[in-house]
TORGU-433727 format. One record per residue: x, y, z of N, C-alpha, C in turn; residue in three letters. Coordinates in steps of 0.2 Angstrom, whole numbers, plus 5000, padded with zeros to 4 digits. Example, Ala and Ser with C-alpha at 12.3 -4.5 7.8 and 13.67 -1.06 7.14 Angstrom:
BEGIN
506649725039506249785039506649845039ALA506449895035506849955036506450005039SER
//
This chain:
BEGIN
452348924335451948864332452448804331MET452348744333452848694332452748654326ASN453248644323453248604316453148534318GLU452648504314452548424315453148384313ARG453348344317453948294315453748244310ALA453048224310452848184305452248214302VAL452148204295451648234292451048184291HIS450448214291449848174291449848124286THR450148134280450148084274450548024277ASP451148034280451547984283451147944288GLU450847974293450447944298449847904295ALA449647924290449047894287449247824285LEU449847814282450047744280450047694286ASP450347724292450347684298449647664301VAL449147714300448447704303448147654298VAL448247654292447947604287448247534289ILE448847534290449247464291448947444298ALA448947484303448647464309447947434309MET447547474306446847454305446747384301HIS447147374296447147314292447347254297ARG447947264301448147214305447647194310LEU447347244314446947234319446247204316MET446047224310445447184308445647114307ARG446247094304446447024303446446994310ARG446747024315446746984321446046974324LEU445647024324444947024327444546964323ARG444646954317444346904313444546834314ARG445146834317445446764318445346744325SER445046784329444946764337444346724338GLY444046734344443446694346442846724342HIS442446684340441846704336441246714340GLY441146784341440546804343440346804351GLY440846774355440746774362440646844365ALA441046894363440946964365441047004359VAL440647054359440647104353441247154354HIS441547174348442147214349442047274354PRO441547314354441447364358441447344366THR441147284367441247254374441947234376GLN442347214371443047204372443347264374LEU443247324371443447384372443247404379ILE442647394381442447414388442847374393VAL442847304392443247264397443947294397LEU444247314392444947334392445047404396ALA444547444395444547504399444447494406LEU443947454408443847434415444547404418LEU444847364414445547334417446047394418THR446047434413446547494413446347544419GLN445747564419445547624424445147604430TYR444947544430444547524436443847544435GLY443447534440442747554439442547614436PRO442047624432441847684428441147684428LEU440847744427440147754426440047744419ARG439447734417439247724410439447784405ILE439347844408439547904404440247914403GLY440647894407441347894407441547834402GLU441247774402441347724397441247754390ILE440647784389440447804383440947854380ALA441247904385441747954382442347924380ARG442547864384443247834383443247784377ARG442647754375442647704370442847734363VAL442647794360442047834361441447804358PRO440847814361440247794358439747834361CYS439047824359438547864362438347824369SER438047864374437847834380437447774379GLN436947774375436447714374436847654371PRO437447664367437847614365438247584370THR438447624375438847604381438347564385ALA437747584386437247554390437147484388THR437047474381436947414378437447364379THR438047394378438747354378438747324385ALA438647364390438747344397438147304399VAL437547314397437047264398437147194396ALA437447184390437647124387438247094392GLY438747134394439247104398438947084405LEU438447124407438147104414437847034413LEU437447024408437046964406437546904406ALA438146914403438646864402439046854409GLY438946894414439346894420440046914419GLY440146964414440846984413440947054417TYR440447084419440547144423440047144429VAL440147184434439647194439439547264440ASP439047284444438847354445438947364453ARG439147424455439147444462438947514462ARG438747534468438647604470439247644469ALA439147704466439747754465439947774472ASP440547764475440647794482440647864482PRO440647904477440647974477439948004476THR439447964474438847984473438347924473ASP438047914479437547854480437047854475GLY436847904471436347894466436547864460ARG437247864459437547834453437847764454ALA437947734448438247664449438947664444THR439347624446439947614442439947544440GLN440247524434440347464431441047444433VAL441147374435441847354436441847284433LEU442447264431442547204427442547144433ILE442247084431442247034435442846984433SER442846934437443446884436443346854429GLU442646834428442546804421442646854415ALA442546924416442746974411443446974410GLY443846974416444546974415444846914411GLY444546854413444746794409444546794402GLU443946824400443846824393444246874389ILE444446934392444846974389445546954388LEU445846914393446446884392446446834387ARG445946794387445846744381445846774374SER445446824373445446854367446146884365PHE446446914370447146944369447646894367ALA447646834371448046784370447946754363ARG447346744361447246714354447446754349ALA447346824350447646874345448446874345GLN448746864350449446864351449746804347ALA449346744348449546684344449546694337GLU449046724334448946744327449546784325VAL449646844329450146884327450846854327LEU450946814332451646774332451746734326ALA451146704324451246664318451346704312GLY451046764311451146804306451846834306LEU452146844312452746874312453346824311MET453146764311453646704310453746704302SER453346744298453346744291453746804288ALA454046844293454446904291455146894294ILE455646924291456346924293456346934300PRO456846904304456946914311457046994313ALA457447024309457547094310456947134310ASP456447124305455847154305455347144311GLN455347074313455047054319455247094325ALA455947094326456247124332456047204332LYS456047234326455847304325455147314327LEU454647274325453947274327453847264334LEU454247214337454147214344454447274348LEU454947304346455147364349454647424349SER454147424345453747474345453147474350THR453147414353452547404358452547464364ALA453147484367453147534372452947604369PRO453147614363452947684359452247684358VAL451947624355451247624354450847634360LEU451047594366450747604372450747674375GLY451247704374451347774376450847824372HIS450847814365450347854361449647844363LEU449447774365448747764367448647794373ALA449047804377448947834384448947914384ASP449147944379449148014378448448044379LEU448348104382447748134382447448144375PRO446748134375446448144368446448224367ALA446548234360446548304358445848334359PRO445648394359445048424360444648404353PRO443948384354443548374348443348434345ASP443548444338443448504335442748514333PRO442348464334441548464333441248494339ARG441548494345441248524351441448594352THR440948634353441148704354441548714360PRO442048754360442448764366442348844368GLY442748854373442748924375443148964370ASP442849014367443249054363443649114367ALA444249124365444649174368444349244368PRO
//
């Protein structure tokens, strides 16, 4: 068994700080043009390409009805399109439209402007340290999700 390099209580401080910062950035951005779940969907479609609704729900994570509602709103706004799934003609995939890419970049840029302003209020060495964490945070975000302990698995 491997010893954890970081204890849960230490990681908790990071989680709370990240949640507080992200909440502040979300509140400072565009007002109401796109729901936060819809932004997550757009980001996933940008990262992974076209996805089925079930895959969107798994990756968000949310229920399939929530994913369907989010996608319906994005379709109505022209931010996503649907196409037949090339591997299964009975199914459809959702893909980001040019307008969806533009709104996602606009939200990200607005949040980056707010973050840059906040970072100008801290010492330069702290700002540099924060900027250096971007690759690590990206790597952590891309790691496979651990198994859901609520889902029964195959017992040995």
